[in-house]
C-alpha positions as CSV (number, residue, x, y, z in Angstrom):
1,M,0.0,0.0,0.0
2,L,1.4,3.3,-1.2
3,D,4.8,1.9,-2.0
4,Y,6.8,4.4,-4.1
5,S,10.4,4.6,-5.3
6,L,12.9,7.2,-4.0
7,A,12.9,8.8,-7.5
8,H,9.1,9.2,-7.2
9,W,9.4,11.1,-3.9
10,I,12.2,13.3,-5.1
11,T,10.3,14.3,-8.2
12,F,7.1,15.0,-6.3
13,L,8.7,16.9,-3.4
14,T,10.7,19.1,-5.8
15,A,7.5,19.9,-7.7
16,A,5.7,20.6,-4.4
17,V,8.4,23.0,-3.2
18,L,8.4,24.9,-6.5
19,L,4.6,25.1,-6.4
20,N,4.6,26.6,-2.9
21,L,7.2,29.2,-3.8
22,S,5.3,30.5,-6.9
23,P,3.5,33.8,-6.3
24,G,-0.2,34.1,-6.5
25,P,-3.4,35.4,-4.8
26,D,-2.8,33.1,-1.7
27,M,0.7,34.4,-1.1
28,A,-0.2,38.0,-1.7
29,F,-3.1,37.7,0.8
30,I,-0.9,36.0,3.4
31,L,2.0,38.4,3.1
32,G,-0.3,41.5,2.9
33,H,-1.9,40.7,6.2
34,T,1.5,39.9,7.8
35,I,3.4,43.0,6.6
36,K,0.6,45.4,7.5
37,S,-0.6,43.8,10.8
38,G,1.9,41.3,12.1
39,T,2.4,37.6,12.5
40,R,-0.9,36.9,14.2
41,A,-2.9,38.2,11.2
42,G,-0.5,36.4,8.9
43,F,-0.9,33.0,10.6
44,S,-4.7,33.5,10.6
45,A,-4.6,34.1,6.9
46,V,-2.3,31.1,6.2
47,F,-4.4,28.7,8.2
48,G,-7.4,29.8,6.1
49,V,-5.5,29.3,2.8
50,W,-4.3,25.9,4.0
51,T,-7.8,24.8,4.8
52,G,-9.0,25.9,1.4
53,A,-6.1,24.0,-0.3
54,C,-7.1,20.9,1.7
55,L,-10.6,21.2,0.5
56,H,-9.4,21.5,-3.1
57,V,-7.4,18.3,-2.5
58,L,-10.4,16.4,-1.3
59,F,-12.5,17.7,-4.2
60,A,-9.9,16.4,-6.6
61,A,-9.5,13.1,-4.8
62,F,-13.2,12.3,-4.9
63,G,-13.8,13.7,-8.4
64,L,-15.7,16.9,-7.7
65,S,-13.0,19.0,-9.4
66,A,-13.8,17.0,-12.6
67,V,-17.2,18.7,-12.6
68,L,-15.5,22.1,-12.5
69,A,-13.1,21.1,-15.3
70,A,-15.9,19.7,-17.5
71,S,-18.5,22.4,-17.0
72,A,-17.9,25.7,-18.6
73,F,-20.7,27.3,-16.6
74,A,-19.4,26.0,-13.2
75,F,-15.8,27.1,-14.1
76,S,-17.1,30.6,-15.1
77,A,-19.2,31.0,-12.0
78,V,-16.4,30.2,-9.6
79,K,-13.9,32.2,-11.7
80,W,-16.0,35.4,-11.6
81,A,-16.9,35.0,-7.9
82,G,-13.2,34.6,-7.1
83,A,-12.2,37.6,-9.3
84,A,-14.8,39.8,-7.8
85,Y,-13.7,38.9,-4.3
86,L,-10.1,39.7,-5.0
87,V,-11.0,43.0,-6.7
88,W,-13.2,43.9,-3.7
89,L,-10.3,43.2,-1.3
90,G,-8.0,45.3,-3.5
91,I,-10.4,48.3,-3.6
92,Q,-10.8,48.2,0.2
93,A,-7.0,48.6,0.5
94,L,-6.8,51.3,-2.2
95,R,-9.4,53.4,-0.5
96,S,-7.6,53.4,2.8
97,G,-5.7,56.3,4.3
98,G,-2.8,54.3,5.6
99,E,-3.8,54.3,9.2
100,G,-7.1,52.4,8.9
101,G,-6.7,50.3,5.8
102,F,-8.3,47.0,5.1
103,I,-5.4,44.9,6.3
104,K,-5.0,46.8,9.6
105,A,-8.7,46.9,10.1
106,A,-8.8,43.1,9.6
107,A,-6.3,42.5,12.4
108,E,-7.7,45.1,14.9
109,T,-11.4,45.2,14.4
110,M,-12.0,41.7,13.0
111,S,-11.5,38.5,14.8
112,W,-8.9,36.0,13.7
113,R,-11.8,33.8,12.7
114,R,-12.9,36.3,10.0
115,I,-9.4,36.6,8.6
116,Y,-9.2,32.8,8.6
117,R,-12.5,32.6,6.7
118,Q,-11.3,35.1,4.2
119,G,-8.2,33.0,3.6
120,V,-10.4,30.0,2.9
121,L,-12.5,31.9,0.4
122,V,-9.4,33.3,-1.4
123,S,-8.2,29.8,-1.9
124,L,-11.5,28.2,-2.7
125,L,-12.7,30.8,-5.2
126,N,-9.9,30.1,-7.5
127,P,-10.9,27.5,-10.1
128,K,-7.4,27.3,-11.5
129,V,-6.2,25.8,-8.2
130,A,-8.9,23.0,-8.5
131,I,-8.0,22.3,-12.1
132,F,-4.3,22.4,-11.2
133,F,-4.7,19.7,-8.6
134,L,-6.9,17.7,-11.0
135,A,-4.1,17.8,-13.7
136,F,-1.1,17.6,-11.4
137,L,-1.9,14.9,-8.8
138,P,-2.8,12.1,-11.3
139,Q,0.7,12.3,-12.7
140,F,1.9,10.7,-9.4
141,V,-0.6,7.9,-9.3
142,V,1.2,4.6,-9.5
143,E,-0.7,1.5,-10.7
144,G,-0.9,-1.1,-7.9
145,A,0.3,1.3,-5.2
146,G,-3.1,1.7,-3.7
147,A,-6.6,3.1,-4.3
148,V,-6.5,6.0,-6.7
149,W,-8.5,8.3,-4.4
150,L,-6.1,7.6,-1.6
151,Q,-3.0,8.3,-3.7
152,L,-4.5,11.6,-4.9
153,A,-5.4,12.6,-1.3
154,V,-2.0,11.7,0.2
155,H,-0.1,13.6,-2.5
156,G,-2.4,16.6,-2.4
157,L,-2.2,16.8,1.4
158,L,1.6,16.5,1.3
159,I,1.7,19.7,-0.9
160,V,0.0,21.4,2.0
161,V,2.5,19.9,4.4
162,V,5.4,21.3,2.3
163,A,3.7,24.7,2.6
164,V,3.9,24.3,6.4
165,F,7.7,24.4,6.1
166,I,7.9,27.2,3.6
167,E,5.3,29.8,4.5
168,P,5.7,30.3,8.3
169,P,9.3,31.6,7.9
170,L,8.0,34.1,5.3
171,I,5.3,35.2,7.8
172,L,7.9,35.7,10.6
173,A,10.1,37.8,8.2
174,G,7.1,39.8,7.3
175,G,6.3,40.3,11.0
176,K,9.6,42.0,11.4
177,L,8.7,44.4,8.6
178,A,5.4,45.0,10.2
179,E,7.1,46.4,13.3
180,L,8.7,49.1,11.1
181,V,5.3,50.0,9.6
182,K,3.5,50.6,12.9
183,G,2.9,54.2,13.6
184,N,4.2,55.3,10.2
185,R,1.1,56.5,8.2
186,K,3.0,57.1,5.0
187,I,4.5,53.7,4.8
188,G,1.1,52.2,5.7
189,L,-0.5,54.2,3.0
190,W,1.8,52.9,0.3
191,L,1.6,49.3,1.5
192,D,-2.1,49.5,1.3
193,R,-1.9,50.9,-2.2
194,G,0.6,48.4,-3.3
195,L,-1.3,45.5,-1.9
196,G,-4.6,46.9,-3.3
197,A,-3.2,47.2,-6.8
198,L,-1.7,43.7,-6.6
199,L,-5.0,42.2,-5.5
200,V,-7.0,44.0,-8.2
201,A,-4.4,42.9,-10.8
202,L,-4.7,39.3,-9.6
203,G,-8.5,39.5,-9.8
204,V,-8.4,40.8,-13.3
205,R,-5.9,38.1,-14.3
206,L,-8.2,35.5,-12.8
207,A,-11.2,36.9,-14.7
208,L,-9.3,36.7,-18.0
209,T,-8.1,33.1,-17.5
210,T,-9.6,30.2,-19.5
211,R,-9.7,26.5,-18.9
């Protein structure tokens, strides 16, 4: 059961590391919270993103992502919902005055549970992630190594485990930068604007993607 060669694991783990290092809406969301509001907000965001990723893995393992890949309507619906959500987050940051922007407000006036839920949504409302898992994970299914759904689930969850080793150090580094931002309205303003522009751009890019 689940007997793989060393070459299999080396190939898979290399791909998993590269995947987690690639920039995208998830990473922008996590680092944006961290740099503007500190490590607590960053970890709340990353736990939400990891939860969303785990749900994507389960959807892929049990075939639900196949529906998204096969249905143009389902893909478009999720894509536009995700794009709209990213653009909305970006606009909130762009409209801030630096001292009370979206990211800071999220940490100070919103509970960690709300930041966590936003992280889940940022991850879930990206159909490209679902289709990526559906295309990526089957490449590591080995005939006779075990049930296909179990192999898909194990490899998918290991991608999240790899993220556990990569993303927390980035959050801790961002937390150091957050200490420099506190009390400096000008820096906070430009961070809000930079993050806002990035989120809007990612939302637009998501809206323009095709299957």
